[in-house]
N, C-alpha and C positions, 0 to 999 in steps of 0.2 A: 667456651668450654672445650676441653680436649675431645678430639674425634679419633677414636682408636678402633671403631668397629662400624659395621653397617647400621647397627641400631643407633649409634651416636650420629652417624651421618644423616639418617632419615629424620631423627629428632631435630637436628640442626636446621634442616630444610623446613620442617613444619613450624618451627619457632619464629621464622622470619616471613615478612610479607613484601619486602622491598628488593628490587634488583640489586641495589648496592650491597645489601646484606648477603645476597646469594653470591655475588662476586667475591666478597670477603671470605665466605666459606670455601669457595673453590681455591682461592689463594692459600688458605690455611691448610688444605689437604694436598697442596703441591702442584696444582694446575698452573699452566703457563701458556701464553700465546704461542710459544715456540714448540710446544708438545705436538708431534704429528698424530694423525689418525692411527688407531690400533696400536698405540705405543703406551705401555704402562707408565704411570707416574705416581709419586707419593707412596706412603707406607701401606695404603690399603690395596695397592695394585690395580687401581682403576685405569680405564682407558676410554677414549672416545671412539665411537663407531658410526659409520654413515647411516643416516636415517633411511629406512627401506633398502638397506644394503646398496645404495645407489649414490655415487658422488655427484650426479646431476639432478639432485632432488629439489634444488632451489626453485626451478621453474614451476614445478607442480605445487609446492607448498605456497609459493607466492602468487598462485592463481587467483585467490580471492582479493577483491579490492575494497570490501566494506567490512570493517571489523565487527559491527553489530550483526550483520547477516552471517558472517562466519561463525560467530558464537552460537547461533541457532543450530548449526550443524552439531555442535557438542550436545545441545539439548536433545536433538533428535537421536543421537547415539545413546544418550542416557535413557531415553524412553525405550529405545530398542533393547537396551540391556535389561531393563525391568521386565519387558515382555519376554525376553529370552529366559530370564529366571523363572517366570511362570510356566513357560513351555517345559523347562526342565522339571519343575515341581509337580505340575498337574496336566501337562499337555500329552497328546497322543501323537507320537512321531509318525504313525501311519496315516493319521488324518489331521494334520495341522490346520489351523484356520487359514482361509484363503486370502484374507486381507488383514492389514494391521487393525482396521476398525473392528473386524470380527474378533480378533484376538483381544482387544480392549474390552469388547462387550462380554466375551465369554469368561475372561479371567478377572475383570474388575467391575462388571455390571455397568459399563459406560453405555448410556443410551446412544445408539448410532445417530450420526448426523442425518437429518432429513428436513423436510419443509417445516416441521413443527416439533422437532426433538433434537437433543444434543447434550453435550457435556454439562451445560448449564442446569440440567435437570437433576444432577446429583445433589445430594444433601450437603449442607455445609460441613458436616462431620466427615463425609466421604471425601469431599474435595480437600479438606485439611489432611486427612490420613494419606491420600494418594500423593499430595504435593510434598509431603515430608520424605518421600522416597527419591525425589529429584530436586536438588538444591543448587542455586547459584549464590555465591557469597562474594560481596565486594569489600575489599580490604585496602588499607592505605598503601600507596606506592610511593615512589620518590617524587612524583608530580601529581597534582590534582587531576589532570586530564589523563593520567596513566595509572589508574588503580590496579591492584592485583585482583584477579578474579578466579574463584574456584568453581569448578563444575563437579558436583558430587552426586553419585547415584548409589542406590542400594541394590543394584542389578546383579546379574549372574557373576560378574567379575572375570578377571583374566589370570590364568596361571602364568608365573614368570617365564616358563618355557614357550608360551604362546605370544608373548609381547611382540616379538620381531615379525610375526606373520599377521598381526592384527593391528593394534593401536600404534605401532611404530612402522607401519607400512602403508602403501596405497596400491590400488588396482589389483588386489589379491582376490577380489570377488567373493569374499566370505559370506556376503548376504544375498548374492544375486539370485539364489534359488529358494530363499526363505521368504515366501510371500506374506508371512505374518509380521515381517519387519518393514519399517519405512525406508531404511537405507538400502543402497544397491551398489554404488560405484566403489566404495571403500577409499574415498579420498577427502570427503567434505570436512571431517573434524580436524584434519591436519592443517587446514588453512589458518586456524587460530594461532599456530606456532609463529607465523610470520609477523604477527602484530604485538609480540611481547619479547622481552629480553631473554627470559628463560621459561621453560615449562617443566614443572614437576609432574610426573605421572606415577601413580601408586595404585595397585589393585590387589584384591584378594578374592579368589574364586569361591563360590558358595560350597562346592564339594571338597575343597582343600583349605579350610579356614585357618589352618595352622601355618600356611605358607603365604608370605606377602612379598610381592616384587615391587621395585620402584626404580626410577631412573630420572635423569634430568636432560632436557633437550636444549641446545643452543645453536646459534649460527657460528661456525668456525671459519676463521680467515685461513685459507689454504695457501700452501707455498706456490711459487711462481709457475710450477709445472701445470697447475690447473687454471683454466680461464675464469672460472667463477668460484665463489665460496660455496659452502655446503652446510646443511644442517646435520648435526651429530648428536648422539645420545650416549649417556654414561653407561659403561659396562665393566665387567671384570673378566680377566682372561682365565679360562679353565685350564686344567692340566693337559687337555687335548689341543690347546692353542686357540680354541674358538672363543667368541665373545658371548658372555652370559649376563643376564639382568641381575643386578644386586638383589639379594634376597634376605629377608628377616623371618625367622621362625618363631611365631607367636600367634596365639588365638585370642589375645586380649583385644578389647575394644580400644581403638586408637583415638586419642584426643587430637583433632585436627587444628585446634585453635588455642594452644596453650598461652599465646601472647595476647589474646583478646580479653581484656578485663575492663568492666564487668562483662560477663559472657551472656549474651541474649539466649533465651530459652529456645529460639528458633534455629540456632546453629546445629547442624547435624553432627552426630558421632559417626564413627566408622567401624562397622563390624565386617561386612562383606560388600563388595562392589568396587567402584573405581573413583579415584580423585584425579582431576586434572587441574593443576594450579598454574595460572598464567601470571608470572611476575612482571608487573609493569605493562599492562595491556593498553594499547593505544585506543582510547575511547573518545577522542576528540569529537565534540558534538553530541555525545550521549553521557556526559559526565555529571549532569545535574542530579540533585537528590531525587529519589523515586517519587513519581506522581503521575497523574493522568495527563499532564501537560507534555509538550514535546521536549525533545533533547534530553531524554534520560532513558535508562535501560529498561525500566518497567514498561514504559510506553512503547519503546521499540520492539521489545519481545512480544508484546501483545499483537502487533500487526505483522511481525515476521513469522509468528506462529498463530495465525488467525484462528485456527480451530485445532489445537493440539489434541493428540490422542489421550493424553493424561495431563492433569494440572501439575504445575511445579512452583517452587517457592524461590523468591529472590530476596536476599537479606543484605542490607548495607550497613557495615560496621566501620566505615571510614572515619566517622567522628564519634568519639567516646560518649558524648552527651546527646547524640541524635541518631541512635540506632533505629532502623526502620525495616520492616519485613512486609512483603506483599506476595499474594498468590496470583500467578498468571494463568488465566483460563482462555485467553485469546479474544481478539476483537469480536468475532462472531458471537461468542457466548456472553461477553459483556453486553452486547446489544440485545440479544435475546432475553437475557436476565433482567435488563434494565438497570440504570444507574441514577442515583440521586442527582437532581438538577438537570438531567438530560431528557428532552421530550422526543420520542420517536413519532414524527408526524406522518410517516408513511413507511410501510414495510411490504415489499413484494416478496412473498414466500418463494422458495426455490422452484424454478421451472427448468426443464431440460431442453437442450438444443443439440442439433447435429453439428459437430465441428467441420464436417465435410459432407457433401451430398450423399456419398455412398457409405457413411458411417452411421451407427445407431445413435439415438439420442442419449448421449453419455456425458455431456458437460452441463453441470448444474450452475444456474445463475440466480442470485438473490441480491436484493439491495434494500437499504434503509435511508431515510432522510431524517436528519437530526437537527434539533434546535437546542441551544444552550445559552445561559446568561453569560455576559462578559463582565468585566470589572465595572463598578459604579462610575458614573461620570463625575465631573468636577463639582456638581451640585449634590452628589450622593444618590442620584437617580439610577435605577437599573438600566442596563444596556444589553444588547444581544451580541453574542460572540460573532465576529466577522466570518470565521471559517470554523464552525463548530465540529466539523468532521475531523479536525486536527486533534481532538481528544481521543480518537480511535485509530487513525491512520496517519501516514505521511501526507500532509495536505497537498503536496505536489503530485501524489500518485494515489488517489482515492479508489482506484480500481485494482484489486488484488486477486491473483490467481494462486490457488493452493493445490498441492498434491499431498495427500495424507495429512492435511492440516497445515503444512509448512508453505510459506510464501515462496513461490518459484518465479513470479513475474508480476510486473505492475504496469499500469497505464495511467497517463495523465487525465485530468478532468476534461480534456478536449473532446473525448468520446461523448461526454454529456452535453457540452456546450454546442457541439455540432448538431445536436438534436433540438436546438433552439431552447436550451435550458441553462443559460449562463449563470443565473443566480443559484439555481438548484445545484449546480456543479460545486458550489462551496459548502454544501450541506450533505451531499450524498456519499455513501460508502457502498461500493459494489464488490461482490464476492463471486469469483468464478471457482467452482469446485471441479478440479481436474482428476480426481481420484479414480474415476471410472472410465477415462478415455483409453483408447487402444495404444499399444506400443508404437504403432505407426504414427498416430497423431502426436503422441508425446515427443517422439524424436523430431518431428517437424516443427513443434511449437516451443519446446523448452531447451535451454542449454544445460549441460551436465553440471555447470557450476552453480546452478540455482540462482543466478544473479540477473535473469531477465528473459524476455521472450526472444524468439527468432522471428524476424519479419518474413512474411511470405503468405502463401495462399490460405493457410489455416487461420492465422491471426486475422487476416482481412475478412474472412468469412464470419468469424465470431463477432468482430466489431460491427459488421454490417447488420447482422441479425439482431444484436443487442441494441444498436441504435434505432432500428425499426421498432423494437419493443418500447424504448423510451418515447418515441414519437407517438405511440398509441396509448400511452399510460395517462389517463385523464388526471389522476391524482398529481402526477409530477407537474403537469401544466397548470393545474390550479395553484399549486405551491409556488410555481414560477411567477404567476401573476401577482400573488400575495407579496412575494419578496420584492418584485419590481415596484409595486405600489408603495411599500414601506421605504424603499430607497428614494423614490421621488418625494414622498412626504417629508423625509428627513432633510431635504435640501430647501432652505429658505431663500437662497439667492437665485431669483428668477433670471433667466438669461435675458440680456438686453436685446430688444427686437432689432435695433440698429446693428448690433454685432452679428446676429444671424443674417441680416440682409447683406452686410458687407462680405461675410464669408461665402454666402451663396453666390454673390457676384464673382468673387475670385475663383471659386470652383467651376462656375460655368465658363469662365474665360479659359480654364484649364481643360475644358471639354467634357466635364462630368455632367450627369443628368440627375434629376431629382424626382421622387415619387411622393405621393400623398402620405400622410401619417399612417404608419402601420403597414406599409406596402414594401417590404423587402422581398423581392421576387425569388422564388425557387424555380428554375427553368426546367421544364419537361418538354422535350421535342420542340424547343424554341419558344414555348408558350409559358407566360408567367402564371404560376399557381401559388397562391398565398400560403396555403397550409396543407400539408399532407392529410391531417386529421379532418379539416373542413371538407376536403375533396371527397372523403368517403362518408360524410354525413354524421360524424360522431360529435358528441357534446363534451365540453370540458367539465361538466357538472360532476361533483364527487358522487360515486355510487356507494350506497349503503349496503350492508350485508343483507342477504335475503333469508327469510325464515326457511328452516329445513325440518324434515320429518325424522322420527326415530328410524334407525336401520331395522328392517330393509324396506320401509315404506317409501314409495315414490309416486307422485301424481303429475309431475311436470318435468319435461326434458326437451328443450327446444333451442334451436339456433336463433339468436337475437341480433347478431351482427356478423356480416352485413346483411342487409335485406333490400330488395327481394332476391338479389343474386350477387355472386362474387365475380367481379370483373377485374382481372389481374394482369398486369404487364409481364411480359416474358422474363425480364430481369429483375423482378420485384418480389417482395414477400407481402402477405396480407394476413390479418388476424381473423380467426373464427372464434366467436364467443358463444358459449352455451350457458343458459340459465336453467337451474333445476332446484327442486327441493330435496334432492338426494343427500344423504349423509356422506361425510368425507370417507367413510369406510369403503365406499364403492371405489374411490380412487386408490386407496391403499391396497385393495385387492385386485387392481388392474381390470376392473369391470367396465371402464370407460374407454371407448375406442373411436377411431376415426379412419375412414377409408374413402377412396376416390375411384369412381368408375366413369369412363376409362381412366387409367392411372397416369394422367398427365400432370398431376400435382403430387408433391411429396411434403410430408410434415417435417419442418425444420426445428420446431420446438413445441414442447407441451408444458403447460402450467399445472399447478396443483389445484384441486377443487377446494376453493376457499369462499365462504360466505355465499354459497349457492351459485358460484360462477367458475367456469374452467375455460381456458383459452388454448387454442392450437394456432400455430403459425404455419402457413403453407407457401410453397413457391413452385413454379413450373419445373418439371423434370427436364433433363438435358435433351430428350427426344421430343419434347412438346414443341408446338409451333403456333403462331398466331392463327386464330380462328377455331382452334380446338375447343370443344364444349363437352360437358359431362355433368356429373352429379357428385356432390360431397355428402357423405353419409356418416352421421355420428350415432353412436349406440351405447346403451347401458344395459348390461346383462344382470338380471335379477337372480337371486339364489335358486329359484325354482326353475331356471332355464329360460324364462320368458325374456324377450328383448324389447326395450323401448328404443325407437329410432326417430331421427328427424333428418330431413334432406334439404339441400340447397343447390340450385344449378350454378354452374360456373362457366366462364368464357375467358380464354387467354387472348390478350391484346398484344399489339406490337411492342417491342422493347422501348423503354424510356431512354432518352439521352441521360448521360450521367448527371446526377444532381450536382449543382454547384452552390456554394454558400450564398453568394450574391454576385450579380453581374458586375464585372469590372467596368468602371465608369459610371456606376449607379450609386447614389448616396441617399439613404433614407432620412427621415426627419432627425435633426440633431439639435443639441443644446450645449451651451458652454456655461460651466459653473465654477466659481472660485470656492475653495474650502480652506478654512482656518483650522489647523490641527490643534490650536490652543483652545479656541472657542467650541469646536465641535469634533473632539477626538474620536468619538464612536463612528461618525460618518467617515472621517478621514481614514481610519483603519479598516473600514468596510471597503473603501475604494482601493487603498494600497494594502490589500489583505495579506500580502506576502512579507510585510514588515512586522517585526516583533515590537509591540508597543512599549515593552520594558527597556528596549535597547536602541530603538531606531533613532537616527538623526533626521528629524522631520524637515530640516532645511536642505537635505540633499536630494530630494525628489522634486520634479518640476510639474509634470502633468501626466495624465493617463486617460485613455479612451476606454469606455465601458460600453459593451453591447447590452442592451436591455430589451429583449424580445425583438420587435421590429423597429427599434430606434436606437440611436447612439447618443452618448453624452461624453463631452470632453470636460474633465475636471482638472483644474490647475491649482497648485498649492500656493496659498497666499503667504506662506512662510518660506518659500523657496529662497535661498540665500541671495542670489543676484537680484531677483524681483523685489524682495523686501528692502534690500539696501537702497536700490534706486528709488523706490516709491517713497521711502522715508526722507531721502535727500530732496526729492521734488516737493513733498509736503512742507518741508522746513524752509526751502528757498523760494518756491513759486507754487503755493497751494492751488492756484487756479489751473495749473497744468495736470494735477493729479487725476481728475476724472478722465481727461483725454488720454493720458498715459495708460490707465487701466483698460479703457475701451480698445485702444490700439493693440495692447498686449493680448487681450482676449481674442481679437480678430485674427492676429497672426498665429497665436497658439492653436486656435481652433482650426484654422486653415491647414497648418502643417500636420496636426494630429490626424485629420481626416485623410490627407494624402498618404501618410504613413500607414494608416489602416487599410486604405485601398491597395497599397503595394504588398502588404503582408497578409491580407485577409484570406487569400485563397490557398496558402500553404499551411500544412499541418503535419505535426509529428507527434504521435501518441506516446512516444517513449522518452522524449526530451524532458529534462528537469525544467518545469515551467518557471519556478521561482528564479532559478539561475538565469534563464532566458530573459525574464522581466528585468532583472538587475542589469544585464547587458544593455537592454533597451533603455533603461534609466540613464545610462551614461550618454547614449545618443540624444535622448530627450533633454538632458541637462545642457548639452552643447547648443541644441536648437533654441532652447528657452533663453540661454544667455545672449544669443544673437538677437532674439526677438525683444529682449529687455532694452538693448541698445537701440534697435530700430524703433520701438514704440516711443522711447524717450525723444529720439531725434524728430520723429513725425509730429509728436505733441508740440515740440518747440517750434517747428516750422508752421504748424497750424495756428499756434498762438501768435507767432510773429505776423502771419498773414492777417489774422483778426485785428491785431493792433494797428497794422498798416492801413487796413480798410477803414477803421474808425478814425484815424488821423486824417485820411484823405476826405472822409465824409465831413 
């Protein structure tokens, strides 16, 4: 169609969804790669202008490395725009909300996130109404892995005169003093520009609905005078020679999707607010249809916005016959609300810890352990999902830290496994809420790109305290025992005693030592200590909720753990548990306190009063010393001013030596098992849990060692290519050698697997992508296994030849 006005140009951009179609429009209006910056072209007098008025803008825009995470910045901006609209309509400029959560509560009735409340408590109607204000729309691109993606909000909008200082700039600090908004740095949203061919930006401000501005952003190849290319946006030159945003004067509702037929009812119209359309967004790895499974945008947005301030909608119209629309409420709210087919086996309500000794208890921690069914086995029987937490998070990083609900950092499951919970690590989702930490802690812990943690003192302290909490959680250890038992029961191939005997001999020759079953030592002061929890007399038995009385009645308030005294090492932390029949309202009104006299101990974390129990965690202060003694006092203040107290003596012991996972040179009880992925796929994918059952080549993995509590098991794949091929050849030519070949292979695979475990078991990185690391190790294990296939076959032939020779001589 002819393009003779700005209205025509805007309509042309809205009618297309593919980068190739945008390129055709630009060609039609006279654009050319030879057109310099700030030089008019075509009949409309358009020109390109540097994004953020800066020819060196590429380094900032290209700062993001993950397209899905960058897209969440657009969602955060959209939520901020909706909050800004409400501030304009009903806020008090002299007394604005102090936090984004307060703003969402005041203007939308959003229940604030706490141990037992949150977004999930909104009604279905409220969630739908609020989600309709913030929309993501996926449309066809030129490639399946590069759809076009709209971000549409009905927020306050932007006047054309303000584009250059807001949405087309960075580091302007427009939000830095607005505490009721989540954004701060003014650069996050621009990161999406780097992941697409073109970006259309259109906005209409709520107080000037008759004026609509729009522009298009692209990467321009600059002349040789510039070292790098730069991002530019479309402008028109004014009579004063300055660059202005193209403007359309209309107050009509704009149809954003004239080319989408049939049109789903969930697609938004455009009255006021902002549209950002990314033509050809690089979504590799997240391009699948929307679902709770991995590798699609719905799943990713739920764990990248774990606890959004407001819900939002995502609609996929890439296929005409398969339109789909989902509302994103975040992983936390999905878990708290509950989902069909998912069983929450354990939930630890949010407790608070100190990120540093001299900081207040400002970091919230909560976690869930989930079970979910997997696909039926070959006989149609139900199975369990190998890593059920992958329905809610990236299974590589089940520990997520959020600021104002947005994912700002992740840790691997190693933080859980190091607490002797290797199987629970496949089921747990851990949430750190950083919304209340100080600026000092935030700058030490988080990067401004929101793409990860900074390693250092703060992160180490948080990990240490949380791991201590895991070690003291009886429910987690009960579930670990259950999962380990199910893993053992599912393995019908008992390890050959001769195989264990031969591996033991080889390892002893290597200088390694062995303990009895269940004795993987943890060394304190050079002395083996089997279990932190056993050492302080606790039980793994699940604790039921205690009966409580109506508020404000209380008849019991006492310390039950530890007893009769707390003996704590200088560099350690210890749990104090109080049992009571007091109602949770006492906790909500801050009526529960703990103090220490003299103050040689500080509280590093505080739990919530749930089911008649509340926990504090204490550690010695910096000026404490071994031999210091005193009293711990817990108190509950009644409404009439009376106080209930209980006391516990304490003593500070000399510091422990640093805990180590296991002594180098020490091997616990082990077994070797073969698994056939055809006969037992459920068990196979529980062991190789980082493989996708729908896509995995089961012949490409050789073996894997799994830690199960205080023992280890080496699993080898009976369908591994080199092994299967050689075994089939032996069975066909010399069946008598087959058993000897299998036994020799098990011996050498077990031996090398345990040696590899010994060499790598003491190193840990909580930030490394564990699945990627496992795949790298798979390559090494394949090479080892291929060599052992050859060696096992040669040894089997030699033994058979020796047997035949002996028989002939006899």
